[in-house]
N, CA, C and O atoms as a printed pandas DataFrame, in Angstrom:
     atom_number atom_name residue_name chain_id  residue_number  x_coord  y_coord  z_coord
0              1         N          UNK        A               1  104.148  111.088   82.184
1              2        CA          UNK        A               1  103.237  110.424   83.073
2              3         C          UNK        A               1  103.043  111.262   84.339
3              4         O          UNK        A               1  101.930  111.380   84.852
4              5         N          UNK        A               2  104.118  111.828   84.824
5              6        CA          UNK        A               2  104.036  112.658   86.024
6              7         C          UNK        A               2  103.055  113.814   85.830
7              8         O          UNK        A               2  102.278  114.130   86.730
8              9         N          UNK        A               3  103.092  114.443   84.651
9             10        CA          UNK        A               3  102.172  115.540   84.355
10            11         C          UNK        A               3  100.722  115.058   84.328
11            12         O          UNK        A               3   99.832  115.739   84.838
12            13         N          UNK        A               4  100.481  113.890   83.737
13            14        CA          UNK        A               4   99.125  113.346   83.664
14            15         C          UNK        A               4   98.585  113.031   85.055
15            16         O          UNK        A               4   97.403  113.237   85.328
16            17         N          UNK        A               5   99.445  112.537   85.924
17            18        CA          UNK        A               5   99.036  112.255   87.298
18            19         C          UNK        A               5   98.720  113.562   88.019
19            20         O          UNK        A               5   97.702  113.666   88.704
20            21         N          UNK        A               6   99.582  114.545   87.868
21            22        CA          UNK        A               6   99.369  115.847   88.507
22            23         C          UNK        A               6   98.056  116.484   88.035
23            24         O          UNK        A               6   97.352  117.119   88.821
24            25         N          UNK        A               7   97.729  116.311   86.743
25            26        CA          UNK        A               7   96.494  116.871   86.185
26            27         C          UNK        A               7   95.253  116.055   86.558
27            28         O          UNK        A               7   94.131  116.458   86.252
28            29         N          UNK        A               8   95.450  114.920   87.213
29            30        CA          UNK        A               8   94.326  114.082   87.618
30            31         C          UNK        A               8   93.799  113.172   86.527
31            32         O          UNK        A               8   92.755  112.543   86.700
32            33         N          UNK        A               9   94.499  113.090   85.412
33            34        CA          UNK        A               9   94.060  112.241   84.302
34            35         C          UNK        A               9   94.457  110.782   84.501
35            36         O          UNK        A               9   93.848  109.884   83.919
36            37         N          UNK        A              10   95.462  110.550   85.311
37            38        CA          UNK        A              10   95.926  109.200   85.636
38            39         C          UNK        A              10   96.026  109.122   87.150
39            40         O          UNK        A              10   96.592  110.010   87.788
40            41         N          UNK        A              11   95.470  108.048   87.727
41            42        CA          UNK        A              11   95.480  107.932   89.180
42            43         C          UNK        A              11   96.699  107.175   89.696
43            44         O          UNK        A              11   97.300  107.576   90.693
44            45         N          UNK        A              12   97.065  106.093   89.033
45            46        CA          UNK        A              12   98.189  105.267   89.471
46            47         C          UNK        A              12   99.090  104.935   88.290
47            48         O          UNK        A              12   98.638  104.869   87.147
48            49         N          UNK        A              13  100.360  104.730   88.579
49            50        CA          UNK        A              13  101.351  104.444   87.546
50            51         C          UNK        A              13  102.046  103.135   87.889
51            52         O          UNK        A              13  102.460  102.926   89.029
52            53         N          UNK        A              14  102.171  102.261   86.911
53            54        CA          UNK        A              14  102.852  100.992   87.113
54            55         C          UNK        A              14  103.658  100.614   85.885
55            56         O          UNK        A              14  103.580  101.259   84.840
56            57         N          UNK        A              15  104.436   99.551   86.040
57            58        CA          UNK        A              15  105.259   99.057   84.930
58            59         C          UNK        A              15  105.085   97.552   84.818
59            60         O          UNK        A              15  104.611   96.898   85.747
60            61         N          UNK        A              16  105.473   97.013   83.670
61            62        CA          UNK        A              16  105.401   95.575   83.455
62            63         C          UNK        A              16  106.755   95.060   82.983
63            64         O          UNK        A              16  107.378   95.624   82.083
64            65         N          UNK        A              17  107.191   93.981   83.610
65            66        CA          UNK        A              17  108.424   93.273   83.257
66            67         C          UNK        A              17  109.642   94.190   83.165
67            68         O          UNK        A              17  110.406   94.122   82.202
68            69         N          UNK        A              18  109.813   95.025   84.146
69            70        CA          UNK        A              18  110.960   95.936   84.191
70            71         C          UNK        A              18  111.997   95.390   85.173
71            72         O          UNK        A              18  111.658   94.686   86.124
72            73         N          UNK        A              19  113.240   95.719   84.932
73            74        CA          UNK        A              19  114.313   95.305   85.839
74            75         C          UNK        A              19  114.296   96.164   87.100
75            76         O          UNK        A              19  113.688   97.234   87.123
76            77         N          UNK        A              20  114.962   95.691   88.139
77            78        CA          UNK        A              20  115.047   96.458   89.388
78            79         C          UNK        A              20  115.705   97.812   89.136
79            80         O          UNK        A              20  115.305   98.814   89.729
80            81         N          UNK        A              21  116.706   97.849   88.267
81            82        CA          UNK        A              21  117.396   99.102   87.958
82            83         C          UNK        A              21  116.443  100.105   87.293
83            84         O          UNK        A              21  116.418  101.280   87.658
84            85         N          UNK        A              22  115.670   99.636   86.328
85            86        CA          UNK        A              22  114.708  100.501   85.631
86            87         C          UNK        A              22  113.627  100.979   86.591
87            88         O          UNK        A              22  113.212  102.137   86.536
88            89         N          UNK        A              23  113.177  100.106   87.457
89            90        CA          UNK        A              23  112.138  100.469   88.424
90            91         C          UNK        A              23  112.653  101.557   89.363
91            92         O          UNK        A              23  111.936  102.513   89.658
92            93         N          UNK        A              24  113.882  101.417   89.827
93            94        CA          UNK        A              24  114.458  102.427   90.722
94            95         C          UNK        A              24  114.548  103.789   90.022
95            96         O          UNK        A              24  114.253  104.825   90.618
96            97         N          UNK        A              25  114.959  103.771   88.754
97            98        CA          UNK        A              25  115.071  105.031   87.999
98            99         C          UNK        A              25  113.700  105.674   87.818
99           100         O          UNK        A              25  113.548  106.879   88.017
100          101         N          UNK        A              26  112.710  104.883   87.444
101          102        CA          UNK        A              26  111.362  105.411   87.224
102          103         C          UNK        A              26  110.750  105.906   88.532
103          104         O          UNK        A              26  110.122  106.964   88.571
104          105         N          UNK        A              27  110.935  105.148   89.584
105          106        CA          UNK        A              27  110.352  105.489   90.886
106          107         C          UNK        A              27  110.940  106.787   91.445
107          108         O          UNK        A              27  110.268  107.500   92.191
108          109         N          UNK        A              28  112.174  107.092   91.093
109          110        CA          UNK        A              28  112.812  108.337   91.535
110          111         C          UNK        A              28  112.153  109.552   90.882
111          112         O          UNK        A              28  112.145  110.640   91.459
112          113         N          UNK        A              29  111.603  109.370   89.684
113          114        CA          UNK        A              29  110.952  110.469   88.961
114          115         C          UNK        A              29  109.475  110.560   89.344
115          116         O          UNK        A              29  108.959  111.644   89.616
116          117         N          UNK        A              30  108.800  109.405   89.363
117          118        CA          UNK        A              30  107.371  109.334   89.690
118          119         C          UNK        A              30  107.130  108.030   90.439
119          120         O          UNK        A              30  107.370  106.955   89.889
120          121         N          UNK        A              31  106.661  108.099   91.679
121          122        CA          UNK        A              31  106.431  106.869   92.442
122          123         C          UNK        A              31  105.506  105.894   91.716
123          124         O          UNK        A              31  104.460  106.271   91.187
124          125         N          UNK        A              32  105.920  104.647   91.709
125          126        CA          UNK        A              32  105.140  103.580   91.080
126          127         C          UNK        A              32  104.179  102.982   92.093
127          128         O          UNK        A              32  104.500  102.883   93.278
128          129         N          UNK        A              33  103.016  102.589   91.634
129          130        CA          UNK        A              33  102.046  101.917   92.491
130          131         C          UNK        A              33  102.283  100.411   92.478
131          132         O          UNK        A              33  102.165   99.760   93.516
132          133         N          UNK        A              34  102.617   99.846   91.309
133          134        CA          UNK        A              34  102.782   98.403   91.189
134          135         C          UNK        A              34  103.643   98.054   89.982
135          136         O          UNK        A              34  103.802   98.842   89.049
136          137         N          UNK        A              35  104.186   96.852   90.035
137          138        CA          UNK        A              35  104.948   96.290   88.917
138          139         C          UNK        A              35  104.388   94.902   88.640
139          140         O          UNK        A              35  104.116   94.133   89.563
140          141         N          UNK        A              36  104.220   94.596   87.373
141          142        CA          UNK        A              36  103.708   93.295   86.949
142          143         C          UNK        A              36  104.835   92.507   86.299
143          144         O          UNK        A              36  105.602   93.046   85.501
144          145         N          UNK        A              37  104.930   91.235   86.644
145          146        CA          UNK        A              37  105.952   90.383   86.038
146          147         C          UNK        A              37  105.535   88.926   86.189
147          148         O          UNK        A              37  104.759   88.579   87.079
148          149         N          UNK        A              38  106.059   88.081   85.308
149          150        CA          UNK        A              38  105.781   86.649   85.434
150          151         C          UNK        A              38  106.378   86.128   86.736
151          152         O          UNK        A              38  107.491   86.495   87.116
152          153         N          UNK        A              39  105.623   85.271   87.410
153          154        CA          UNK        A              39  106.076   84.654   88.657
154          155         C          UNK        A              39  105.312   83.348   88.803
155          156         O          UNK        A              39  104.107   83.352   89.055
156          157         N          UNK        A              40  106.000   82.251   88.647
157          158        CA          UNK        A              40  105.337   80.953   88.677
158          159         C          UNK        A              40  106.291   79.896   89.195
159          160         O          UNK        A              40  107.414   80.202   89.593
160          161         N          UNK        A              41  105.847   78.668   89.189
161          162        CA          UNK        A              41  106.715   77.570   89.597
162          163         C          UNK        A              41  107.926   77.453   88.686
163          164         O          UNK        A              41  108.981   76.985   89.115
164          165         N          UNK        A              42  107.787   77.872   87.438
165          166        CA          UNK        A              42  108.894   77.790   86.493
166          167         C          UNK        A              42  109.736   79.046   86.454
167          168         O          UNK        A              42  110.921   78.979   86.128
168          169         N          UNK        A              43  109.174   80.158   86.769
169          170        CA          UNK        A              43  109.917   81.420   86.650
170          171         C          UNK        A              43  109.935   82.120   88.001
171          172         O          UNK        A              43  108.997   82.830   88.363
172          173         N          UNK        A              44  111.012   81.908   88.733
173          174        CA          UNK        A              44  111.158   82.465   90.074
174          175         C          UNK        A              44  112.159   83.613   90.108
175          176         O          UNK        A              44  112.542   84.074   91.183
176          177         N          UNK        A              45  112.575   84.067   88.953
177          178        CA          UNK        A              45  113.577   85.121   88.843
178          179         C          UNK        A              45  113.241   86.376   89.666
179          180         O          UNK        A              45  114.157   86.997   90.205
180          181         N          UNK        A              46  111.964   86.771   89.784
181          182        CA          UNK        A              46  111.670   87.964   90.576
182          183         C          UNK        A              46  112.183   87.895   92.022
183          184         O          UNK        A              46  112.411   88.932   92.646
184          185         N          UNK        A              47  112.362   86.699   92.546
185          186        CA          UNK        A              47  112.838   86.553   93.922
186          187         C          UNK        A              47  114.264   87.071   94.103
187          188         O          UNK        A              47  114.644   87.454   95.209
188          189         N          UNK        A              48  115.045   87.087   93.047
189          190        CA          UNK        A              48  116.450   87.466   93.163
190          191         C          UNK        A              48  116.653   88.960   93.397
191          192         O          UNK        A              48  117.284   89.344   94.382
192          193         N          UNK        A              49  116.136   89.803   92.520
193          194        CA          UNK        A              49  116.345   91.248   92.645
194          195         C          UNK        A              49  115.051   92.052   92.674
195          196         O          UNK        A              49  114.954   93.055   93.381
196          197         N          UNK        A              50  114.063   91.614   91.908
197          198        CA          UNK        A              50  112.842   92.400   91.763
198          199         C          UNK        A              50  112.052   92.524   93.067
199          200         O          UNK        A              50  111.774   93.637   93.513
200          201         N          UNK        A              51  111.691   91.405   93.676
201          202        CA          UNK        A              51  110.871   91.467   94.889
202          203         C          UNK        A              51  111.556   92.219   96.025
203          204         O          UNK        A              51  110.898   93.006   96.706
204          205         N          UNK        A              52  112.853   92.008   96.258
205          206        CA          UNK        A              52  113.499   92.821   97.305
206          207         C          UNK        A              52  113.469   94.323   97.002
207          208         O          UNK        A              52  113.281   95.129   97.914
208          209         N          UNK        A              53  113.650   94.703   95.750
209          210        CA          UNK        A              53  113.613   96.129   95.385
210          211         C          UNK        A              53  112.219   96.696   95.583
211          212         O          UNK        A              53  112.072   97.809   96.090
212          213         N          UNK        A              54  111.192   95.950   95.191
213          214        CA          UNK        A              54  109.813   96.417   95.354
214          215         C          UNK        A              54  109.475   96.579   96.830
215          216         O          UNK        A              54  108.834   97.553   97.226
216          217         N          UNK        A              55  109.902   95.633   97.627
217          218        CA          UNK        A              55  109.633   95.718   99.064
218          219         C          UNK        A              55  110.337   96.936   99.675
219          220         O          UNK        A              55  109.756   97.666  100.479
220          221         N          UNK        A              56  111.576   97.136   99.285
221          222        CA          UNK        A              56  112.347   98.287   99.787
222          223         C          UNK        A              56  111.690   99.616   99.428
223          224         O          UNK        A              56  111.663  100.540  100.241
224          225         N          UNK        A              57  111.158   99.711   98.206
225          226        CA          UNK        A              57  110.576  100.955   97.710
226          227         C          UNK        A              57  109.089  101.110   98.037
227          228         O          UNK        A              57  108.507  102.165   97.789
228          229         N          UNK        A              58  108.474  100.059   98.594
229          230        CA          UNK        A              58  107.053  100.128   98.929
230          231         C          UNK        A              58  106.143  100.047   97.724
231          232         O          UNK        A              58  105.074  100.656   97.706
232          233         N          UNK        A              59  106.562   99.294   96.711
233          234        CA          UNK        A              59  105.798   99.151   95.469
234          235         C          UNK        A              59  105.112   97.783   95.468
235          236         O          UNK        A              59  105.719   96.780   95.846
236          237         N          UNK        A              60  103.860   97.747   95.048
237          238        CA          UNK        A              60  103.124   96.493   94.972
238          239         C          UNK        A              60  103.589   95.618   93.818
239          240         O          UNK        A              60  104.191   96.106   92.862
240          241         N          UNK        A              61  103.304   94.322   93.913
241          242        CA          UNK        A              61  103.689   93.351   92.890
242          243         C          UNK        A              61  102.447   92.624   92.395
243          244         O          UNK        A              61  101.648   92.127   93.188
244          245         N          UNK        A              62  102.294   92.566   91.057
245          246        CA          UNK        A              62  101.185   91.866   90.431
246          247         C          UNK        A              62  101.776   90.763   89.544
247          248         O          UNK        A              62  102.274   91.045   88.454
248          249         N          UNK        A              63  101.722   89.510   90.008
249          250        CA          UNK        A              63  102.295   88.423   89.217
250          251         C          UNK        A              63  101.364   88.012   88.078
251          252         O          UNK        A              63  100.146   88.156   88.178
252          253         N          UNK        A              64  101.950   87.500   86.998
253          254        CA          UNK        A              64  101.105   86.888   85.977
254          255         C          UNK        A              64  101.646   85.509   85.637
255          256         O          UNK        A              64  102.818   85.213   85.870
256          257         N          UNK        A              65  100.795   84.684   85.095
257          258        CA          UNK        A              65  101.084   83.299   84.732
258          259         C          UNK        A              65  101.507   82.438   85.918
259          260         O          UNK        A              65  102.479   81.691   85.809
260          261         N          UNK        A              66  100.801   82.520   87.053
261          262        CA          UNK        A              66  101.199   81.695   88.196
262          263         C          UNK        A              66  101.057   80.199   87.941
263          264         O          UNK        A              66  101.659   79.390   88.647
264          265         N          UNK        A              67  100.269   79.830   86.942
265          266        CA          UNK        A              67  100.097   78.412   86.619
266          267         C          UNK        A              67  100.968   77.991   85.446
267          268         O          UNK        A              67  100.596   77.101   84.680
268          269         N          UNK        A              68  102.113   78.620   85.303
269          270        CA          UNK        A              68  103.084   78.195   84.300
270          271         C          UNK        A              68  102.632   78.366   82.870
271          272         O          UNK        A              68  102.858   77.486   82.039
272          273         N          UNK        A              69  101.997   79.482   82.569
273          274        CA          UNK        A              69  101.524   79.795   81.205
274          275         C          UNK        A              69  100.638   78.683   80.641
275          276         O          UNK        A              69  100.692   78.376   79.451
276          277         N          UNK        A              70   99.828   78.092   81.507
277          278        CA          UNK        A              70   98.860   77.093   81.071
278          279         C          UNK        A              70   99.254   75.652   81.307
279          280         O          UNK        A              70   98.413   74.766   81.161
280          281         N          UNK        A              71  100.492   75.381   81.664
281          282        CA          UNK        A              71  100.919   73.989   81.830
282          283         C          UNK        A              71  100.095   73.272   82.882
283          284         O          UNK        A              71   99.652   72.145   82.660
284          285         N          UNK        A              72   99.882   73.908   84.022
285          286        CA          UNK        A              72   99.176   73.252   85.113
286          287         C          UNK        A              72   97.672   73.222   84.930
287          288         O          UNK        A              72   96.967   72.606   85.728
288          289         N          UNK        A              73   97.169   73.874   83.894
289          290        CA          UNK        A              73   95.747   73.805   83.577
290          291         C          UNK        A              73   95.495   72.842   82.426
291          292         O          UNK        A              73   94.347   72.529   82.114
292          293         N          UNK        A              74   96.566   72.372   81.796
293          294        CA          UNK        A              74   96.432   71.461   80.666
294          295         C          UNK        A              74   96.241   72.164   79.335
295          296         O          UNK        A              74   96.033   71.506   78.316
296          297         N          UNK        A              75   96.305   73.480   79.323
297          298        CA          UNK        A              75   96.119   74.254   78.086
298          299         C          UNK        A              75   97.423   74.947   77.751
299          300         O          UNK        A              75   97.644   76.096   78.133
300          301         N          UNK        A              76   98.284   74.245   77.034
301          302        CA          UNK        A              76   99.590   74.804   76.720
302          303         C          UNK        A              76   99.703   75.145   75.244
303          304         O          UNK        A              76   98.988   74.604   74.400
304          305         N          UNK        A              77  100.607   76.042   74.965
305          306        CA          UNK        A              77  100.854   76.518   73.614
306          307         C          UNK        A              77  102.230   76.019   73.194
307          308         O          UNK        A              77  103.239   76.424   73.770
308          309         N          UNK        A              78  102.278   75.145   72.195
309          310        CA          UNK        A              78  103.545   74.555   71.763
310          311         C          UNK        A              78  104.504   75.560   71.138
311          312         O          UNK        A              78  105.655   75.218   70.864
312          313         N          UNK        A              79  104.052   76.808   70.905
313          314        CA          UNK        A              79  104.964   77.808   70.334
314          315         C          UNK        A              79  105.826   78.458   71.415
315          316         O          UNK        A              79  106.814   79.121   71.098
316          317         N          UNK        A              80  105.466   78.278   72.685
317          318        CA          UNK        A              80  106.277   78.790   73.788
318          319         C          UNK        A              80  107.453   77.832   73.969
319          320         O          UNK        A              80  107.235   76.634   74.149
320          321         N          UNK        A              81  108.697   78.328   73.926
321          322        CA          UNK        A              81  109.859   77.427   73.970
322          323         C          UNK        A              81  109.840   76.416   75.112
323          324         O          UNK        A              81  110.264   75.277   74.920
324          325         N          UNK        A              82  109.371   76.791   76.270
325          326        CA          UNK        A              82  109.383   75.840   77.384
326          327         C          UNK        A              82  108.408   74.691   77.186
327          328         O          UNK        A              82  108.487   73.685   77.891
328          329         N          UNK        A              83  107.469   74.829   76.214
329          330        CA          UNK        A              83  106.485   73.782   75.987
330          331         C          UNK        A              83  106.709   72.976   74.716
331          332         O          UNK        A              83  105.879   72.139   74.363
332          333         N          UNK        A              84  107.806   73.212   74.030
333          334        CA          UNK        A              84  108.076   72.384   72.858
334          335         C          UNK        A              84  108.271   70.948   73.334
335          336         O          UNK        A              84  108.713   70.730   74.462
336          337         N          UNK        A              85  107.949   69.970   72.499
337          338        CA          UNK        A              85  108.051   68.571   72.930
338          339         C          UNK        A              85  109.415   68.200   73.529
339          340         O          UNK        A              85  109.478   67.423   74.482
340          341         N          UNK        A              86  110.495   68.743   72.983
341          342        CA          UNK        A              86  111.819   68.386   73.511
342          343         C          UNK        A              86  112.087   68.968   74.901
343          344         O          UNK        A              86  112.920   68.434   75.633
344          345         N          UNK        A              87  111.405   70.042   75.279
345          346        CA          UNK        A              87  111.595   70.649   76.598
346          347         C          UNK        A              87  110.554   70.225   77.623
347          348         O          UNK        A              87  110.799   70.322   78.825
348          349         N          UNK        A              88  109.420   69.766   77.174
349          350        CA          UNK        A              88  108.283   69.541   78.063
350          351         C          UNK        A              88  108.570   68.551   79.185
351          352         O          UNK        A              88  108.290   68.866   80.342
352          353         N          UNK        A              89  109.104   67.397   78.907
353          354        CA          UNK        A              89  109.326   66.393   79.948
354          355         C          UNK        A              89  110.301   66.884   81.007
355          356         O          UNK        A              89  110.077   66.679   82.200
356          357         N          UNK        A              90  111.382   67.530   80.579
357          358        CA          UNK        A              90  112.384   68.039   81.508
358          359         C          UNK        A              90  111.783   69.108   82.423
359          360         O          UNK        A              90  112.031   69.097   83.629
360          361         N          UNK        A              91  110.999   70.029   81.863
361          362        CA          UNK        A              91  110.399   71.095   82.656
362          363         C          UNK        A              91  109.369   70.526   83.632
363          364         O          UNK        A              91  109.286   70.972   84.776
364          365         N          UNK        A              92  108.589   69.547   83.188
365          366        CA          UNK        A              92  107.591   68.956   84.070
366          367         C          UNK        A              92  108.264   68.309   85.266
367          368         O          UNK        A              92  107.770   68.422   86.388
368          369         N          UNK        A              93  109.372   67.639   85.047
369          370        CA          UNK        A              93  110.098   67.017   86.148
370          371         C          UNK        A              93  110.629   68.065   87.116
371          372         O          UNK        A              93  110.598   67.856   88.329
372          373         N          UNK        A              94  111.111   69.181   86.602
373          374        CA          UNK        A              94  111.634   70.231   87.469
374          375         C          UNK        A              94  110.568   70.724   88.441
375          376         O          UNK        A              94  110.881   71.083   89.576
376          377         N          UNK        A              95  109.315   70.744   88.005
377          378        CA          UNK        A              95  108.253   71.313   88.839
378          379         C          UNK        A              95  107.549   70.291   89.702
379          380         O          UNK        A              95  106.951   70.655   90.715
380          381         N          UNK        A              96  107.602   69.022   89.332
381          382        CA          UNK        A              96  106.805   68.042   90.053
382          383         C          UNK        A              96  107.635   67.097   90.905
383          384         O          UNK        A              96  107.066   66.378   91.726
384          385         N          UNK        A              97  108.934   67.063   90.752
385          386        CA          UNK        A              97  109.795   66.178   91.526
386          387         C          UNK        A              97  109.831   66.655   92.974
387          388         O          UNK        A              97  110.308   67.756   93.251
388          389         N          UNK        A              98  109.335   65.846   93.891
389          390        CA          UNK        A              98  109.238   66.269   95.285
390          391         C          UNK        A              98  110.602   66.471   95.931
391          392         O          UNK        A              98  110.683   67.061   97.008
392          393         N          UNK        A              99  111.671   65.999   95.306
393          394        CA          UNK        A              99  113.010   66.196   95.854
394          395         C          UNK        A              99  113.598   67.531   95.429
395          396         O          UNK        A              99  114.631   67.949   95.953
396          397         N          UNK        A             100  112.954   68.202   94.490
397          398        CA          UNK        A             100  113.472   69.463   93.969
398          399         C          UNK        A             100  113.083   70.592   94.911
399          400         O          UNK        A             100  111.901   70.757   95.216
400          401         N          UNK        A             101  114.044   71.367   95.377
401          402        CA          UNK        A             101  113.737   72.430   96.332
402          403         C          UNK        A             101  113.008   73.607   95.710
403          404         O          UNK        A             101  112.644   74.539   96.427
404          405         N          UNK        A             102  112.783   73.600   94.409
405          406        CA          UNK        A             102  112.033   74.684   93.774
406          407         C          UNK        A             102  110.532   74.475   93.913
407          408         O          UNK        A             102  109.750   75.392   93.661
408          409         N          UNK        A             103  110.125   73.275   94.313
409          410        CA          UNK        A             103  108.699   72.988   94.420
410          411         C          UNK        A             103  108.112   73.810   95.554
411          412         O          UNK        A             103  108.715   73.932   96.620
412          413         N          UNK        A             104  106.975   74.354   95.328
413          414        CA          UNK        A             104  106.298   75.172   96.335
414          415         C          UNK        A             104  105.666   76.363   95.661
415          416         O          UNK        A             104  106.162   76.846   94.643
416          417         N          UNK        A             105  104.599   76.828   96.210
417          418        CA          UNK        A             105  103.915   77.951   95.596
418          419         C          UNK        A             105  104.674   79.238   95.858
419          420         O          UNK        A             105  105.377   79.350   96.862
420          421         N          UNK        A             106  104.542   80.205   94.973
421          422        CA          UNK        A             106  105.170   81.499   95.227
422          423         C          UNK        A             106  104.734   82.108   96.557
423          424         O          UNK        A             106  105.500   82.833   97.192
424          425         N          UNK        A             107  103.487   81.808   96.985
425          426        CA          UNK        A             107  103.005   82.354   98.249
426          427         C          UNK        A             107  103.864   81.878   99.414
427          428         O          UNK        A             107  104.110   82.635  100.353
428          429         N          UNK        A             108  104.321   80.630   99.358
429          430        CA          UNK        A             108  105.131   80.106  100.452
430          431         C          UNK        A             108  106.566   80.599  100.374
431          432         O          UNK        A             108  107.257   80.656  101.391
432          433         N          UNK        A             109  107.016   80.951   99.194
433          434        CA          UNK        A             109  108.394   81.386   99.020
434          435         C          UNK        A             109  108.599   82.834   99.437
435          436         O          UNK        A             109  109.693   83.206   99.862
436          437         N          UNK        A             110  107.555   83.659   99.318
437          438        CA          UNK        A             110  107.734   85.068   99.644
438          439         C          UNK        A             110  106.568   85.563  100.486
439          440         O          UNK        A             110  105.439   85.661  100.005
440          441         N          UNK        A             111  106.845   85.868  101.724
441          442        CA          UNK        A             111  105.817   86.403  102.611
442          443         C          UNK        A             111  106.157   87.849  102.933
443          444         O          UNK        A             111  107.208   88.133  103.507
444          445         N          UNK        A             112  105.291   88.738  102.573
445          446        CA          UNK        A             112  105.508   90.148  102.864
446          447         C          UNK        A             112  104.161   90.817  103.016
447          448         O          UNK        A             112  103.207   90.481  102.314
448          449         N          UNK        A             113  104.086   91.752  103.923
449          450        CA          UNK        A             113  102.842   92.477  104.079
450          451         C          UNK        A             113  102.577   93.423  102.928
451          452         O          UNK        A             113  101.432   93.816  102.709
452          453         N          UNK        A             114  103.613   93.800  102.181
453          454        CA          UNK        A             114  103.488   94.787  101.118
454          455         C          UNK        A             114  103.264   94.145   99.752
455          456         O          UNK        A             114  102.514   94.681   98.936
456          457         N          UNK        A             115  103.887   93.035   99.501
457          458        CA          UNK        A             115  103.797   92.395   98.188
458          459         C          UNK        A             115  102.758   91.293   98.247
459          460         O          UNK        A             115  102.937   90.292   98.942
460          461         N          UNK        A             116  101.688   91.478   97.526
461          462        CA          UNK        A             116  100.592   90.517   97.516
462          463         C          UNK        A             116  100.738   89.615   96.305
463          464         O          UNK        A             116  100.469   90.029   95.178
464          465         N          UNK        A             117  101.161   88.393   96.537
465          466        CA          UNK        A             117  101.396   87.465   95.436
466          467         C          UNK        A             117  100.084   86.974   94.856
467          468         O          UNK        A             117   99.970   86.785   93.645
468          469         N          UNK        A             118   99.106   86.769   95.701
469          470        CA          UNK        A             118   97.823   86.295   95.236
470          471         C          UNK        A             118   96.717   87.062   95.965
471          472         O          UNK        A             118   96.110   86.536   96.898
472          473         N          UNK        A             119   96.451   88.310   95.541
473          474        CA          UNK        A             119   95.459   89.125   96.243
474          475         C          UNK        A             119   94.096   88.455   96.298
475          476         O          UNK        A             119   93.656   87.838   95.328
476          477         N          UNK        A             120   93.434   88.579   97.436
477          478        CA          UNK        A             120   92.097   88.036   97.584
478          479         C          UNK        A             120   92.060   86.636   98.147
479          480         O          UNK        A             120   90.990   86.152   98.515
480          481         N          UNK        A             121   93.181   85.981   98.222
481          482        CA          UNK        A             121   93.209   84.624   98.749
482          483         C          UNK        A             121   93.536   84.696  100.237
483          484         O          UNK        A             121   94.491   85.364  100.632
484          485         N          UNK        A             122   92.753   84.017  101.056
485          486        CA          UNK        A             122   93.049   84.035  102.488
486          487         C          UNK        A             122   94.229   83.119  102.749
487          488         O          UNK        A             122   94.289   82.016  102.206
488          489         N          UNK        A             123   95.155   83.558  103.563
489          490        CA          UNK        A             123   96.378   82.804  103.804
490          491         C          UNK        A             123   96.321   82.127  105.150
491          492         O          UNK        A             123   97.266   81.440  105.536
């Protein structure tokens, strides 16, 4: 990839769903422009290690599935384990119970000038 960038055939380099360790290794060889990973009301794992590493390294973040892989739009796929009938009620309660401290948009949970959780939206 580094050679392709040097030759002008590739302008920017990014990764998808990589761990902080993998991102650090890749970034040491060729600077990354952005990393894409799931980030939603149900999946906040990036807050633990990924987002701090990206901020430290100056790498952008592109979240996907902010609406819970379709749950909040009403278009869900029963083949996704979190949406099977036996899991659905429990997961819905986790996201909608106002007493649960996980409730809140990713935008409110992580404020950074470098990591744009929802590009184009005025804050």
